[in-house]
N, C-alpha and C positions, 0 to 999 in steps of 0.2 A: 289861624286856621288849625283846627285839630289835625294831628298828624295822620298821615295816610294809613298807617297800619291799624286796622281793627281786627283783623285776623280770624275772628271767631268762627265764622261760617265754615271754613275749611277744617278747622280742628273738630268741629262737630262731626265731621264725616270720618272721624277716626284715622285719617291718613296723615295728620300733622301732630306733632307733639310740641309745638311751638306757638305762642299766640298773642291776641285778644281784642272789645266794642267800645274804646275811648280813651293817656298820658303816662310817664314812666320813669324809672330810676335808673341810674347808671348801670350798664351791663355788669353783671357779677354772677357768680356761682351762688345759688341760693342754698348754701350748705346748711343754714339753720332749719331748713324743712327737712333735712335728713336724707340720706340715701341717694344723693345726686352724685353719681360717679362720673359724670361728664368732666373730662380733663381739658377739654379745648376751651381756653379763655381768650376772647378777642375783645377788641376795642369796640365801643358803640359809636365810633366816628370814623368816617372814610374821607380821606383827604387825597387829591390827585393833582398831578402837574398838568400844565397846558394853559394857553391863553384863552381867555373867555370870549366866546363869539356874541354877536348881537342876536338875541331871540333864540329860535330853535324850538322844536315840539318834543316834549317829554313823553316817552313811550313806556306804558305801564301794563303789566299782565296781572288780571284779576284771576287767581287760581281756584277754580271751582269746576266741578263736573256738571253742575246744574246751570242752566241759563239763568241770569238774574231776573228778578221780578220787574224791576224798573219802577219802583215807588219812590220818587226822589223828594221826600219830605219826611223830616224826622218825627212828626206826630203820627205818621201812618206806617212808616217802614217797620218791619218786624224782623228782618234778618241782616246780618252784618254786611253781605255783599251790597245791598241797597244803601246801607248807612255810609259804607266807604264811598260810594259813587256820590251820595249827597254831600259828604263832608267837604268836598272841594269847593262847594258853594255856601258853606256856612263858616262863620267867624265865632268861635266859642269864647266865653270870658276866660281870662287868665286865672289860674289858681295856684296855691303853693304846693310844695312837694308831696304833701300828704293828702292832696285833693280837697283841702278845706280852705275856707276864707277866699271868696272870690276877690280877685285883686282888680285895681283900676288898671285899664289898658287904653289903647289909642282910640277905642270906639265908645266905651261907656265906663261909668263909675257906679259902683254897687255900694250902698251904705246900709249898715244894719243897726236897727234901733230895737234892742232887746227888750227894753223897759215898756216901749209902746207896741211891741209885736209887730214891727213894720220893717219892710225893706223897700228902699227907694233906688230906683235905676235911673240915672241921668245919662242921656244919649248925647254924644258928642256930634258936631257938624261933619266930622269925617265919615260918619257911618252912612252909607247909601247903597240903594239897590242897584242892580246892574242896568236898569233903565234910566238911571240918574236921579231917581226919586229919593229924597231923604228918608232914612228910617226914622219912624216916629213912635211916640207912646202908644198911638192907636194900633201899630203893628204888634206891639208886645201885648196889649189887651186882646187883640184878635187871636192871638195864640191861645189865651185862657178861654175865649169864647168857643173856639173849635174843640179843644180837648174836653171842655165841660158841658158841650152841647148834648141835648137828650139823643140827638141822632148821630152822634160821633161813632164811627165804626172802628177805631183804632183801639189800642190796648194801654195807652198812656194814662188814662184817667184812673188814678188809684189814691191811695191814702195821703200821699204828699200834696196832691192838688185838692183833696177834700179838706185839707187843713186851712185853705184859703178862705176867709170869711165870705159867705154868700155863695160859695161854689156849689154846695150840695142842693141849695134851693134852685139854683140856675139849672143844674143838671137834672133835677127832678121836674123841671118844667113849672116851678112854683114862682119863679121871678124871671123877668125878661133881661135883667142886667146882673152882674155880679157886684154885690154891694161892697165888697172888700177891696176893690181895685178902683183907684182914681188916677185920672190923667190931668192934673192941673194945667198942663201945657203940652206942646207937641214934643218936648224933649224930656219929660219927667212922667214916671209912673210909679205909684205907691201901692205896694201890696201889703194888705192887713192879714195877719194869721190868727187863727184861734188860739193856737199855742205857739210860742216861739221856742222851736226845738233845735237841738244841735245839728240835726241833718240839714237845716236851712243854710247852715254855713258851708255845706257841700253844694249848695245850689238847688236842693231838693225843694220843689214848690216854686222855684224862680224859673221863668220862661227863659231858657238860655239862648234860644234862636228866635227872632221875631218872625212873624208871618205877614206877607205883603197884602195889607187890607185893599189897597187901591187896585190890586191884580186879581185877588182871590175872592174879594168880598161878595161878588155876585154869584159865586158858585154854591149851591146848597152843601151843607156839611156832609150829608150822606152821600153826596156824588163826588166829593173831592178826590177820594182815592183812585178814581178811574178817570179823572178829568185830565185832558191834555195839558193843562196848566201845571200839573204836578208830573205827569207821565212823560211828556215830550218837551215842553217849553217852559220849564220852571224858572222863575226869577232867582237871582243869586244876591246874597249879601256878603259873600266871600270873595276869594281871590279870582275864581274861575266861574264861567257861565257855560251851560250846555249849548252847543250849536248843531249837534246831530246825535240821533240814537238809532242804532239798529237793535230792535227789542231783543234783549236776552243775551246779546253778544258784544256790542260795542258802543261806547260813549265818546264823543269828542267835545272838548271844551276850548274856549278862547279865554283870554284874560279879561276879567271885568275891568272895563276902562275907568269905572268909578271907584275902584278899590283904593283904599287909603294910602297905600305905599306902592312903590315901583316894583313891578314884577319883571324879572330879567328874561323870562322864556315867553314865547308867543302863545302856547297852549299845551294841552295834554290830550293824548289819545290813550284810552284804556279798552282792552279787549279781553274776552274771557279765554282762559288757557286751561284746558283739561289737565288734571293732575299727571296723567301719564305723559304729557307733552313738556312738562316743566324743564327737565334737564336738556332736552333737545333744543328747546327755545333759547336757553342760555348758551349752549354751545354755538348756536348760530348767531348769537349777538342780537336777537330781535328786539329785546326790551332793555330799557334802562333799569327799572325796578320791577320786582314781583311782590305782590302783597303778602305771599307765604311761600315758605320752602318745605315741601313734604319731608317728614321725618325719615323717610326711607332712603333720601338721597344722602350719600356718604360725605363726610367732611372733606375726604381727599378728592372727591369728584368736584366739589365747590372750589377747593383750592387749585385745582388744574384749569379752571376757567381764566384765561389770561386777560380778558377783557372786564373782570369784576373784581371788586374787593368784597370780602364777607365780613359782616359785622354781627354783633350779638349782644343781647340783653336779657334780663329776666322776663320771662313771659307774664302775660297779664290775663290768663284764663285759668279756670278750674275745670278739669276734667272730672266728670261725676257719673255714677250709675244711679239712676232715679227709679223709683217705684210708683206705679199708678195706684193711688189709694182713695180715689174718689173722682168727683166731676166738678165743673164749674157751674155755679148757679148765677145765670145771667140777670135774673130779676134782682137777687140780693147784692149781686157784684162780689161775690165771695166764693171760697171753696166750699164744697160739700163732702166732708171726709166720710167714707163708707167704712164702718167697722167690720163689715162682712166681705170686704174685697179679698180677691185671691191672695193678694200680698199683705194682708192686714197683720199677720203674725210677725212681731218684731224680731223674734229669734230666726225665723226664715230669712229676713232681710240681712240681718247681721251675718248669718252663716254664708250668705252669697258674697258678703264683703271679705271674710276671713278665707274663703275659697280661692281667691285670685292672688296670683303671684304678679303684682303690678310692677315690681322692680325688674323682674325678668323680662317682661314686655318692653320696658323702657330700654334695657340693655340690648336686647336682641333686634328689636324693630326700630328703635329711635336713638340708638348710639348713646344712651345715657341721658339724652336731652329731656326725656320725660321720667319723672320719679315720683314716688309715693307721697300723696298729699295727707295732711293731718288736720286740716282745718278748712272752713269755707272762706277764711280770710287769706289773702295772698301774702306771702312773706315780705313783698315790697311795702306793704304798710307796716312799718317796723315798730310803731308805737301801738299797734292794736293785734298784730299777729302774735300767737302763742306757740313757740316752738315745742313746747312740752305738752300740747294738747293731746289727749288719747287718740290713738290712730289704729286702723286695721293693719294687721300684718299677715303675711302668708302663713296660715296655721289651719290646715285642712282637719286636724284632729278636733280643734276647738269648734270648727264649723259643724262636724258631725255630731259633736256633743250637744250644741245647740239645737240641732234638728231632732235628735233623740229627746231632748228635754221637752220640746214642743209638740211631740207626738207624731212627727213626720217619719215613718218608718217603712221599710220594704216589707210588705205583707205577703206578696205573691212570689218572692224569691227571684225576681227578674234583675235585681241589682239597682232598681230605681225606686224611690220613696213614694208611697201614697201620701195623701193628706191625712190630717188627724182623724178623719172620718172613715179612713180606709178606701177612700176614692182615688182613682187615678189623677195624678198631678202633672200637668204639662204646663210649663211657663213660657209665654211668648216674649222674646227679646228683640227689641227694635234697635237697629244701628244703621248708620248711613254708609253708603258706597263712596268709592273714590280711592284711587291709587293702588299701589301693589300690595300694601300692608293691611288695608282695611279688612279683607276677607280672612287672612291667616290670624290677625288679632281677635276677631270675633270667633273664630274657630277655637282659638286657645281658651277664651273665656268659656265657651260651651263645654269643652273638654274638662276644665278644672270644675266647673259646676256638676258634670256628669260623675266626676271622681268622688264627690261626696254624696252621690246618689239622687241628684236632681235632673229631672228630664227638662232641659231648657233648649227650645227650638228658636230658630230665627223666625221672626214674623213673616209669614207667607213663604218661608223656606228661602229668604234671600235678604241681602242688604238693599237699603231704600235710598232713592235719590233724595237730594236734601229738601226740596220743596214739598214732596210728598211726605217725607218724614215728619216735617214740622206741621203740615196741615193735619196729619193724623194725631200728632201729639197734642196740638193746641185744641183740637175738637173733641179730645177724650175719647178716641177710638177704643172701644171696649176690648179689642183683641191685643191691646198693648198691656203687658204686665210690668216689663222692666225695659229700660232703655239707657243708652249711653249718649252723652252730650257734653259740650263744653259751655260754661257761662263765661262771657267776656266780662271782666269786672272793672274795666275802665279807670275812672278817676275817683269813683266813690266806692269805698269798702262796705257801705251800708247793706246789710243782707235783707233788709226789708223788701227790696224790690223784687226779690226771687222767692222769698219764703213767708211773707206776710199772708194772712188769710184773704185779704183784699186784693193781692197781686195777681193779675192775670197771667204772669210769668211763673207763678207757682204751679208748675206743670205736675207735680206729684199730687196736687190737690189735698195736701195734708196740712193740718194744724193741730197743735195741742197746747194745754195750758202753760207748759214750761217754755215752749217756743214763743207763745204769745207774750208771756212775762218778760222774757229776755229781750224781745224786740221792743216792747214798750220801754224798757229801760235804756236800751241803746238810743232811742228817740225821745227819752224823757229829759226834764230840765236838769236833773242831777248829773247827766252825762256832759254838760258843760265842763265839769271837772274831768281832767284826762284820766286820772286813776280810775275814776268810777266808770268812765266809759270803757276803759280796758277791761275791767272786771265784767262788764255787761257783754263785751264781745266773748270773753272766756266762758261765761255762762251760756251763751248761745251755742258755742262750739259744744258744750256738754249736752245742751238739750238735743242738738242734731245727733250726737253719738248715741244718746241714750234711746231716741225714738227711731233713728236710722231711716227717715224718709228718703234720704239719699246717702250714698256712700262716697265721700271724697276720695277720688282716685288719683288724679296726677296734678302736680305743678310741672312747670317746664321752663326750659331755656329756649329762647327764640333766635333763629339765624335770619340774617337779611342780606341780599346781594345788591350792590350799587355798582352801576356801570362806570367804567373809568373815564367816561366823558362828562360826568357830574363832577364839578370842581370840589365841592365840599357837601357833606350830608352828615347831619348829627342826629342820631337814633337814640340818645340818652333819655332816660326818663325824666330827669330833673336837670336843669341848667345850672350853670355855676353860681347863681344867686339863690338856688334852693327851690325855685318855682318849677312847676311842670313845664317841661320843654315844649315849646310851640313851633319849633323848626318844622317847616313843611315844604311842600312843592313850590309854593310861592317864593321861597327863599333860594331855590335851586338856580345854579348858573351852569351853563353847558360849554364844552370846549371843542366840540365837533358837531357837524350836521346830523350825523346818524350814530346810534350805539357802536361802540367799539367791540369787535369780536375777539 
């Protein structure tokens, strides 16, 4: 089972500086990223005394100010809260420590045939749905049929699935089946690709989680996202299965009795915890685990919690400032970059990056746990991250010079710059609400931008609730000019998923020749050579820096609390064998009936 912490949703609210949407490396200070002044180094493993009891219910707090949407399916979920809740019902393939090469595990075997451009998944008899039905090749095929269906309403259909032979014809309604997928028997599925690319080794284009055909097969694809078989009573192929949902607030799970290994607890209860209530809930010993710790909670406050151990590891998300530079073309399935967008001038965008003292924010509001990023690749991907990539520094004079060069000047003497045509320039900034530091951080950004002469105002004069923020961002609300968010980078460092012209998650709606070329190179055959791939990642960093559709803002260190009734908890990113650590709630043992205060 994928580890519980996906974190990203909360970080998107600007209240957290620790994170991220999918496996990880041993806790360490990411000093190679530069400017991380956090001096608290902790283990990523918690071990406690006590005799293990039979069963018990694990109690988890989902830290968010917004009610969760409750879409418990990975093909339709679009935010990290829902994906966290879904992950307890999913069993993802094992991967090595760099997130490449799907490994054989207890449930399936994945074979790569580069010469014939095929991937074969062999399903083991141990893999079963929570109703006892065996997982079959038809379930994997069904996943492809959903994501490629002409009436699919989610955002997962992109270039990685378009690379499957026959998928585009199926998606366009030109074929009733996907010609490149074969199911020679119930336990075998063979996927043929147009090009066998390095990203396939990360699992891209491979359906990681099957979909229950015997259960969902009678639901029209266009109706799936709202159907009770996804929202209320989903089947599970993982360790736990949902038994009760209080919409937006609480989910209860029991153990999947058909899970392949013995689970020591009886179930899980997860409920939403507003950011402002986190510390109080810990002091009262209400939960065993929380999925995120707000950055404004001091280390000393955590250390004073007698019922908890505090552990730490490198974060898995990138905090960024994005610029709206176009719209999404539904018909073409790609971004439509607008050369006349308000933020189209690259000097304007770069100036906004140089105006911000990110390190000061990390020190003042996040205790040094958030620090300046220099790349769209996380330092944990040690073979691909470039510590020497050019980055933004706090340099208001350089910011002013860039604006002067681009023709943004104060024409009327009010201290604020007009645009190059002499017209009033007001920039709308969107950020999410939540916690005590969200507002002062946003205010600091606005003040730094004002100091270089830019009139930047909060969208609608306020911070926005998470669901509303994402709705407006994804639908290209024309009132949004600039925004702050976090991308959770999970187990795949491939930037294609966020920056390709065909990626629905490319919220900037920007593309250019250099970015396209670098992405093609990352995903091209030459990148089976590790050195070539490293250079391609470096080239993409340069393309992002030169064009500035986003400003990489922060990397981070993440903290986590573990109640002392949990016998052992391993939060390391990789295990002792160098594979991504798959320790999760199915491995937890309890030593008391209730959390220890």
